Backbone as a printed PyTorch tensor [residue, N CA C, xyz], in Angstrom:
tensor([[[  0.8450,  -1.1760,   0.0000],
         [  0.0000,   0.0000,   0.0000],
         [  0.8910,   1.2390,   0.0000]],

        [[  0.5520,   2.1860,  -0.8440],
         [  1.2800,   3.4550,  -0.8860],
         [  0.5440,   4.4650,  -0.0260]],

        [[  1.2830,   5.1490,   0.8360],
         [  0.7030,   6.1820,   1.6910],
         [  1.2780,   7.5420,   1.3200]],

        [[  0.4040,   8.5410,   1.3050],
         [  0.7840,   9.9260,   1.0600],
         [  0.0370,  10.7730,   2.0680]],

        [[  0.7920,  11.3280,   3.0110],
         [  0.1930,  12.0460,   4.1380],
         [ -0.8190,  11.1230,   4.8190]],

        [[ -2.0660,  11.5590,   4.9710],
         [ -3.0540,  10.6910,   5.6260],
         [ -3.8580,   9.8640,   4.6170]],

        [[ -3.4530,   9.8930,   3.3580],
         [ -4.1550,   9.1820,   2.2890],
         [ -3.3790,   7.9340,   1.8770]],

        [[ -4.0570,   7.0160,   1.2040],
         [ -3.3850,   5.8080,   0.7300],
         [ -4.0510,   5.2910,  -0.5440]],

        [[ -3.2880,   4.5660,  -1.3290],
         [ -3.8510,   3.8550,  -2.4710],
         [ -4.2710,   2.4850,  -1.9510]],

        [[ -5.5410,   2.1450,  -2.1000],
         [ -6.0050,   0.8500,  -1.5980],
         [ -5.2380,  -0.3090,  -2.2370]],

        [[ -5.0320,  -1.3540,  -1.4550],
         [ -4.3010,  -2.5320,  -1.9420],
         [ -4.8850,  -3.0910,  -3.2310]],

        [[ -6.1910,  -3.0740,  -3.3630],
         [ -6.8240,  -3.6600,  -4.5500],
         [ -6.6030,  -2.8390,  -5.8190]],

        [[ -6.0640,  -1.6180,  -5.6770],
         [ -5.8130,  -0.7730,  -6.8430],
         [ -4.3700,  -0.8390,  -7.3420]],

        [[ -3.4500,  -1.2120,  -6.4800],
         [ -2.0370,  -1.1980,  -6.8650],
         [ -1.6890,  -2.1530,  -8.0080]],

        [[ -2.2360,  -3.3770,  -8.0600],
         [ -1.8640,  -4.2510,  -9.1800],
         [ -2.1620,  -3.6460, -10.5520]],

        [[ -3.3150,  -3.0240, -10.7050],
         [ -3.6510,  -2.3990, -11.9860],
         [ -2.7430,  -1.2400, -12.3190]],

        [[ -2.4110,  -0.4540, -11.3190],
         [ -1.5110,   0.6740, -11.5290],
         [ -0.1200,   0.1850, -11.9180]],

        [[  0.3620,  -0.8320, -11.2360],
         [  1.6960,  -1.3610, -11.5370],
         [  1.7440,  -2.0810, -12.8820]],

        [[  0.6760,  -2.7840, -13.2520],
         [  0.6360,  -3.4270, -14.5870],
         [  0.7120,  -2.3770, -15.6890]],

        [[  0.0300,  -1.2590, -15.4720],
         [  0.0940,  -0.1720, -16.4470],
         [  1.5220,   0.3670, -16.5400]],

        [[  2.1170,   0.6740, -15.4120],
         [  3.4570,   1.2670, -15.4040],
         [  4.4900,   0.3030, -15.9690]],

        [[  4.4490,  -0.9400, -15.5580],
         [  5.4820,  -1.8930, -15.9600],
         [  5.2790,  -2.4730, -17.3550]],

        [[  4.0140,  -2.7130, -17.7420],
         [  3.7520,  -3.4440, -18.9760],
         [  2.8630,  -2.7100, -19.9790]],

        [[  2.3450,  -1.5450, -19.6050],
         [  1.4760,  -0.8190, -20.5170],
         [  0.0870,  -1.3930, -20.6530]],

        [[ -0.3620,  -2.1230, -19.6460],
         [ -1.7120,  -2.6830, -19.6490],
         [ -2.6690,  -1.6090, -19.1400]],

        [[ -3.6230,  -1.2470, -19.9820],
         [ -4.5610,  -0.1940, -19.5850],
         [ -5.3950,  -0.6520, -18.3900]],

        [[ -5.5100,   0.2060, -17.3780],
         [ -6.3290,  -0.1230, -16.2120],
         [ -7.7960,   0.2110, -16.4860]],

        [[ -8.6110,   0.1210, -15.4580],
         [-10.0250,   0.4570, -15.5740],
         [-10.2420,   1.9600, -15.7380]],

        [[-11.5120,   2.3280, -15.8010],
         [-11.8850,   3.7120, -16.0830],
         [-11.3450,   4.7040, -15.0620]],

        [[-11.4470,   4.3690, -13.7780],
         [-10.9790,   5.2930, -12.7470],
         [ -9.4850,   5.5630, -12.8750]],

        [[ -8.6780,   4.5080, -12.9150],
         [ -7.2310,   4.7100, -12.9980],
         [ -6.8270,   5.3790, -14.3050]],

        [[ -7.5080,   5.0500, -15.3830],
         [ -7.2090,   5.7200, -16.6460],
         [ -7.4590,   7.2140, -16.5210]],

        [[ -8.5630,   7.5900, -15.9210],
         [ -8.8580,   9.0130, -15.7260],
         [ -7.8000,   9.6790, -14.8550]],

        [[ -7.3650,   9.0160, -13.8120],
         [ -6.3020,   9.5600, -12.9500],
         [ -5.0270,   9.7600, -13.7630]],

        [[ -4.6440,   8.7410, -14.5170],
         [ -3.4170,   8.8180, -15.3120],
         [ -3.4900,   9.9070, -16.3700]],

        [[ -4.6750,  10.1160, -16.9160],
         [ -4.8610,  11.1250, -17.9610],
         [ -5.0960,  12.5180, -17.3960]],

        [[ -5.0660,  12.6410, -16.0710],
         [ -5.2560,  13.9260, -15.4070],
         [ -6.6500,  14.4930, -15.6710]],

        [[ -7.6430,  13.6190, -15.6890],
         [ -9.0300,  14.0050, -15.9290],
         [ -9.7910,  13.8880, -14.6110]],

        [[ -9.7430,  14.9390, -13.8240],
         [-10.3410,  14.9190, -12.4900],
         [-11.8480,  14.6740, -12.5480]],

        [[-12.5250,  15.3110, -13.4710],
         [-13.9810,  15.1350, -13.5890],
         [-14.3290,  13.6620, -13.7920]],

        [[-13.6330,  13.0020, -14.7020],
         [-13.9040,  11.5880, -14.9720],
         [-13.4700,  10.7110, -13.7940]],

        [[-12.3350,  11.0270, -13.1840],
         [-11.8640,  10.2460, -12.0380],
         [-12.8920,  10.2810, -10.9110]],

        [[-13.4140,  11.4580, -10.6290],
         [-14.4150,  11.5890,  -9.5700],
         [-15.6850,  10.8330,  -9.9430]],

        [[-16.0830,  10.8860, -11.1950],
         [-17.3160,  10.2010, -11.5890],
         [-17.1600,   8.6760, -11.5680]],

        [[-15.9420,   8.1730, -11.6900],
         [-15.6960,   6.7280, -11.7200],
         [-15.2550,   6.1530, -10.3690]],

        [[-14.8900,   7.0070,  -9.4270],
         [-14.3160,   6.5550,  -8.1540],
         [-15.3500,   5.9120,  -7.2460]],

        [[-14.9360,   4.8120,  -6.6120],
         [-15.7530,   4.2950,  -5.5190],
         [-15.4620,   5.1650,  -4.2950]],

        [[-16.1580,   4.9120,  -3.2210],
         [-16.0190,   5.7630,  -2.0330],
         [-14.5820,   5.7910,  -1.5040]],

        [[-13.9430,   4.6470,  -1.4780],
         [-12.5780,   4.5610,  -0.9580],
         [-11.5960,   5.3410,  -1.8300]],

        [[-11.7200,   5.1910,  -3.1390],
         [-10.8270,   5.9170,  -4.0370],
         [-11.1140,   7.4130,  -4.0290]],

        [[-12.3690,   7.7950,  -3.8800],
         [-12.7290,   9.2050,  -3.8100],
         [-12.0120,   9.8840,  -2.6370]],

        [[-12.0270,   9.2210,  -1.4930],
         [-11.3840,   9.7820,  -0.3020],
         [ -9.8690,   9.8550,  -0.4500]],

        [[ -9.3190,   9.0210,  -1.3020],
         [ -7.8590,   8.8890,  -1.3810],
         [ -7.2460,   9.3890,  -2.6800]],

        [[ -7.9700,  10.2090,  -3.4240],
         [ -7.4180,  10.7490,  -4.6680],
         [ -6.0500,  11.4140,  -4.4880]],

        [[ -5.8140,  12.1510,  -3.4010],
         [ -4.4880,  12.7580,  -3.2510],
         [ -3.3400,  11.7420,  -3.2310]],

        [[ -3.5980,  10.5290,  -2.7730],
         [ -2.5370,   9.5120,  -2.7480],
         [ -2.1070,   9.1410,  -4.1600]],

        [[ -3.0440,   9.1100,  -5.0910],
         [ -2.6890,   8.7990,  -6.4780],
         [ -1.7810,   9.8850,  -7.0550]],

        [[ -2.1100,  11.1270,  -6.7750],
         [ -1.2710,  12.2220,  -7.2670],
         [  0.1140,  12.1640,  -6.6240]],

        [[  0.1420,  11.8650,  -5.3260],
         [  1.4240,  11.7290,  -4.6420],
         [  2.2570,  10.6060,  -5.2350]],

        [[  1.6250,   9.4790,  -5.5130],
         [  2.3430,   8.3470,  -6.0850],
         [  2.8750,   8.6810,  -7.4740]],

        [[  2.0230,   9.2260,  -8.3150],
         [  2.4670,   9.5380,  -9.6670],
         [  3.6060,  10.5490,  -9.6580]],

        [[  3.4890,  11.5730,  -8.8520],
         [  4.5280,  12.6070,  -8.8010],
         [  5.8230,  12.0920,  -8.1820]],

        [[  5.7210,  11.3180,  -7.1130],
         [  6.9080,  10.9110,  -6.3550],
         [  7.5070,   9.5670,  -6.7410]],

        [[  6.7060,   8.6720,  -7.3100],
         [  7.1640,   7.2990,  -7.5230],
         [  7.1280,   6.8300,  -8.9750]],

        [[  6.1820,   7.2950,  -9.7340],
         [  5.9870,   6.7810, -11.0970],
         [  7.0310,   7.3630, -12.0480]],

        [[  7.3520,   6.6190, -13.1030],
         [  8.3090,   7.1240, -14.0870],
         [  7.7800,   8.3690, -14.7930]],

        [[  8.6790,   9.2670, -15.0890],
         [  8.3210,  10.4510, -15.8620],
         [  7.8360,   9.9830, -17.2300]],

        [[  6.7710,  10.5770, -17.6970],
         [  6.2650,  10.2590, -19.0140],
         [  5.2040,   9.1870, -19.0620]],

        [[  4.7110,   8.7360, -17.8920],
         [  3.6730,   7.7010, -17.9160],
         [  2.2920,   8.2460, -17.5730]],

        [[  2.1870,   9.5220, -17.2650],
         [  0.8930,  10.0970, -16.8980],
         [  0.8500,  11.5760, -17.2540]],

        [[ -0.3680,  12.1230, -17.3280],
         [ -0.5030,  13.5550, -17.5180],
         [ -1.5550,  13.9720, -18.5250]],

        [[ -1.8090,  13.1550, -19.5500],
         [ -2.8160,  13.4710, -20.5600],
         [ -3.1510,  12.1900, -21.3150]],

        [[ -4.2570,  12.2020, -22.0570],
         [ -4.5760,  11.0180, -22.8620],
         [ -3.4620,  10.6730, -23.8600]],

        [[ -2.8490,  11.6800, -24.4320],
         [ -1.7780,  11.4450, -25.3990],
         [ -0.5550,  10.8050, -24.7430]],

        [[ -0.2190,  11.2430, -23.5580],
         [  0.9240,  10.6830, -22.8310],
         [  0.6430,   9.2380, -22.4480]],

        [[ -0.5620,   8.9600, -21.9870],
         [ -0.9230,   7.5960, -21.6060],
         [ -0.8740,   6.6830, -22.8310]],

        [[ -1.4060,   7.1360, -23.9380],
         [ -1.3760,   6.3490, -25.1690],
         [  0.0590,   6.0690, -25.6100]],

        [[  0.9160,   7.0770, -25.5460],
         [  2.3240,   6.9060, -25.9230],
         [  3.0250,   5.9260, -24.9920]],

        [[  2.6840,   5.9650, -23.6960],
         [  3.2890,   5.0440, -22.7290],
         [  2.9260,   3.5980, -23.0590]],

        [[  1.6500,   3.3810, -23.3580],
         [  1.1830,   2.0330, -23.6910],
         [  1.9200,   1.5350, -24.9450]],

        [[  2.0150,   2.3660, -25.9570],
         [  2.7240,   1.9830, -27.1890],
         [  4.1870,   1.6690, -26.9020]],

        [[  4.8240,   2.4990, -26.0900],
         [  6.2330,   2.2860, -25.7340],
         [  6.4150,   0.9380, -25.0310]],

        [[  5.5690,   0.6540, -24.0730],
         [  5.6900,  -0.5910, -23.3100],
         [  5.4060,  -1.8130, -24.1740]],

        [[  4.4620,  -1.6880, -25.0930],
         [  4.1650,  -2.8070, -25.9890],
         [  5.3190,  -3.0510, -26.9480]],

        [[  5.9880,  -2.0050, -27.3900],
         [  7.1650,  -2.1600, -28.2450],
         [  8.2940,  -2.8510, -27.4890]],

        [[  8.4580,  -2.5270, -26.2150],
         [  9.5110,  -3.1400, -25.3930],
         [  9.3000,  -4.6480, -25.2660]],

        [[  8.0400,  -5.0920, -25.2870],
         [  7.7280,  -6.5180, -25.1830],
         [  8.0540,  -7.2580, -26.4580]],

        [[  7.9970,  -6.5550, -27.5960],
         [  8.2010,  -7.2080, -28.9010],
         [  9.6440,  -7.5570, -29.1460]]])
């Protein structure tokens, strides 16, 4: 579990986030919205636990995630393509 101040990323969310970062596997709607920096969509897709802990996702992406894997739909798409090329 990743903790940022009093917030945390729930254990059930980390595998999807790590699969995206390591292998370019697109996560579900909520994590995709977070990665694409789409707050409106992230809030509309969040369950109660993720809603309360949105700051932890931002903390993780800023402090732990590789540069270039999040920030906009175009960046996310490029990351997925890059990771898929690495597998080939």
